[in-house]
C-alpha positions in Angstrom: 62.6 19.9 -67.9 62.6 22.4 -70.7 63.0 21.4 -74.3 66.6 22.7 -74.6 67.9 21.5 -71.2 70.5 18.8 -70.7 70.1 15.8 -68.5 72.5 15.0 -65.7 72.6 12.6 -62.7 74.1 14.1 -59.6 75.2 12.0 -56.6 73.7 13.9 -53.7 74.6 13.1 -50.2 73.2 16.2 -48.5 76.6 17.5 -47.5 78.3 20.8 -48.5 80.3 19.4 -51.4 77.5 17.5 -53.2 75.1 20.5 -52.6 77.4 22.9 -54.3 78.1 20.4 -57.1 74.4 20.0 -57.8 73.9 23.8 -57.8 76.8 24.1 -60.3 75.2 21.5 -62.6 71.9 23.5 -62.6 73.9 26.6 -63.3 75.4 24.9 -66.4 71.9 24.3 -67.7 71.5 20.7 -66.7 68.2 19.2 -65.6 68.9 17.9 -62.1 68.3 14.2 -61.5 69.5 13.7 -57.9 70.6 10.3 -56.6 70.9 9.7 -52.8 72.0 6.3 -51.5 70.5 5.1 -48.2 73.2 2.7 -47.2 72.0 2.4 -43.6 74.7 4.9 -42.6 75.1 5.9 -39.0 74.5 9.6 -40.0 71.0 9.1 -41.5 70.3 12.7 -40.9 71.9 13.3 -44.3 69.1 11.6 -46.1 66.6 14.3 -44.9 69.2 17.0 -45.8 69.5 15.6 -49.3 65.8 15.7 -49.8 65.7 19.4 -48.8 68.6 20.2 -51.0 67.1 18.4 -54.0 63.8 20.3 -53.5 65.5 23.7 -53.1 67.5 23.2 -56.3 64.4 22.2 -58.3 65.4 18.6 -59.1 63.4 17.0 -61.9 63.6 13.8 -59.9 65.2 12.7 -56.6 65.7 9.0 -56.0 66.7 7.8 -52.6 68.0 4.3 -53.3 68.2 1.7 -50.5 71.4 -0.3 -50.3 72.1 -1.7 -46.9 75.9 -1.7 -46.6 75.6 -2.5 -42.9 75.2 -6.1 -44.1 78.9 -5.9 -45.1 80.1 -3.6 -42.2 83.8 -2.8 -42.2 83.4 0.9 -41.5 82.6 3.1 -38.5 79.7 4.5 -40.6 78.1 1.1 -41.2 79.3 -1.1 -38.3 79.6 -1.1 -34.5 82.9 0.7 -34.7 83.5 3.9 -32.8 83.8 7.1 -34.9 87.1 8.8 -34.1 86.8 12.2 -32.4 90.5 13.2 -32.1 91.2 14.4 -35.6 92.7 12.7 -38.7 95.6 10.3 -38.0 97.9 8.5 -40.3 96.5 6.2 -43.1 92.9 5.7 -44.2 90.5 6.2 -41.3 87.9 3.7 -40.0 85.2 6.0 -41.4 86.2 4.8 -44.9 83.3 2.7 -46.4 84.8 0.0 -48.6 84.6 0.9 -52.2 81.7 3.4 -51.5 82.3 5.8 -54.3 83.0 3.0 -56.8 79.6 1.4 -55.9 77.8 4.8 -55.8 79.2 5.9 -59.1 78.3 2.6 -60.7 74.7 3.1 -59.6 74.8 6.7 -60.8 76.0 5.5 -64.2 73.3 2.9 -64.4 70.6 5.6 -63.8 72.3 8.0 -66.3 72.3 5.3 -69.0 68.7 4.4 -68.3 67.4 8.0 -68.7 69.8 8.9 -71.6 72.0 11.3 -69.6 75.6 11.5 -70.6 76.8 13.6 -67.7 77.4 12.6 -64.1 78.3 14.9 -61.3 80.0 13.9 -58.0 81.2 16.3 -55.2 84.5 14.5 -54.3 87.2 16.6 -52.8 90.9 15.7 -52.6 92.2 18.6 -50.5 90.2 19.1 -47.3 89.1 15.5 -46.9 89.7 12.4 -44.8 92.2 10.6 -47.1 89.7 8.3 -48.7 91.2 6.7 -51.9 87.9 6.9 -53.8 88.0 10.7 -53.7 91.3 11.1 -55.6 91.4 12.5 -59.2 93.0 9.4 -60.5 90.0 7.3 -59.4 87.6 9.6 -61.1 89.7 9.5 -64.3 89.7 5.7 -64.2 86.0 5.5 -63.7 85.4 7.4 -67.0 87.2 4.6 -68.8 85.3 2.0 -66.8 82.0 3.7 -67.9 83.1 3.5 -71.5 83.9 -0.1 -71.3 81.0 -1.3 -69.2 78.0 0.3 -71.0 76.1 0.2 -74.2 76.3 4.0 -74.4 80.0 3.8 -74.0 80.3 1.2 -76.7 77.7 2.4 -79.2 77.0 6.0 -78.2 78.7 9.2 -77.0 79.9 7.8 -73.7 79.8 9.6 -70.3 81.5 12.6 -68.8 82.1 12.5 -65.0 82.3 16.0 -63.6 84.0 16.5 -60.2 84.3 20.3 -60.1 85.4 20.5 -56.5 88.3 18.1 -56.7 91.0 20.7 -56.1 89.1 23.1 -53.8 89.6 23.4 -50.1 86.6 23.6 -47.8 86.9 27.4 -47.3 86.5 27.9 -51.1 83.6 25.5 -51.2 81.8 27.4 -48.4 82.5 30.8 -50.1 81.3 29.6 -53.5 78.2 28.2 -51.9 77.6 31.3 -49.9 78.1 33.5 -53.0 75.4 31.5 -54.8 73.1 32.1 -51.8 72.6 28.4 -51.3 70.8 27.5 -48.1 73.5 25.7 -46.2 71.3 25.2 -43.2 69.8 22.3 -45.2 73.2 20.5 -45.4 74.5 17.8 -43.1 78.1 16.7 -42.5 78.3 15.0 -39.1 79.3 11.3 -39.0 78.0 10.6 -35.5 74.9 12.6 -34.6 73.7 12.6 -31.0 70.5 10.7 -30.1 68.5 13.9 -30.3 69.8 14.7 -33.8 72.5 17.2 -33.1 75.9 17.3 -34.6 78.7 15.8 -32.5 81.1 18.6 -33.4 84.2 16.4 -33.0 84.2 13.8 -35.8 86.5 14.4 -38.7 83.7 15.6 -40.9 82.5 18.1 -38.3 86.1 19.4 -37.9 86.6 19.8 -41.7 83.3 21.7 -42.0 84.1 24.0 -39.0 87.5 24.7 -40.5 86.0 25.6 -43.9 83.4 28.0 -42.4 86.0 29.6 -40.1 88.5 30.1 -42.9 85.8 31.5 -45.2 84.8 33.9 -42.4 81.2 32.7 -42.6 78.9 31.5 -39.8 77.6 28.0 -40.2 73.8 28.3 -40.5 73.3 24.6 -39.7 74.6 24.8 -36.2 71.8 24.7 -33.7 
């Protein structure tokens, strides 16, 4: 980290959205501290993807934090529940992990306060997404107030800014912006239900949204094998 750089903690899953968000933080002059949560998710391939992304973006530090949410279950990503392969239906899908972004942002906040960072980045998207309530702009706005009330820095210091630059972007724009920045999207992972040999399923909601974004952007997906 250079003397004049700013510190930020970026929640990095290894997917398209968090990869572009991390790159944008670096562009803005922030020293990248990347946090990946190993919550014993079904799609553990994303952990390796996050490591590759963090390295490619020159992260000052990349922490992969173990947090076994399979002990709670309640989601197709953490429990013995089938991942839907027929597109998004009505309501919140079974791939929703209870309070995931609330839990993850709380951990991001804790690390940010510990290292004296006042800026947090998260790659949530409220357009081309699966309808998860913890991706909505009103949730992000409410968390800023929670951070102010829950921390020493919020009480006695400058508080925290939560940056969610992709909130109102569709997947096509995300793919185009990432491509324009020459990010290596072959490192990224989106599939919720990888095959036993580590291939993408191509049919889960996350695969469908990714494919739609690349198709609409007119870009070939370099991660497809």
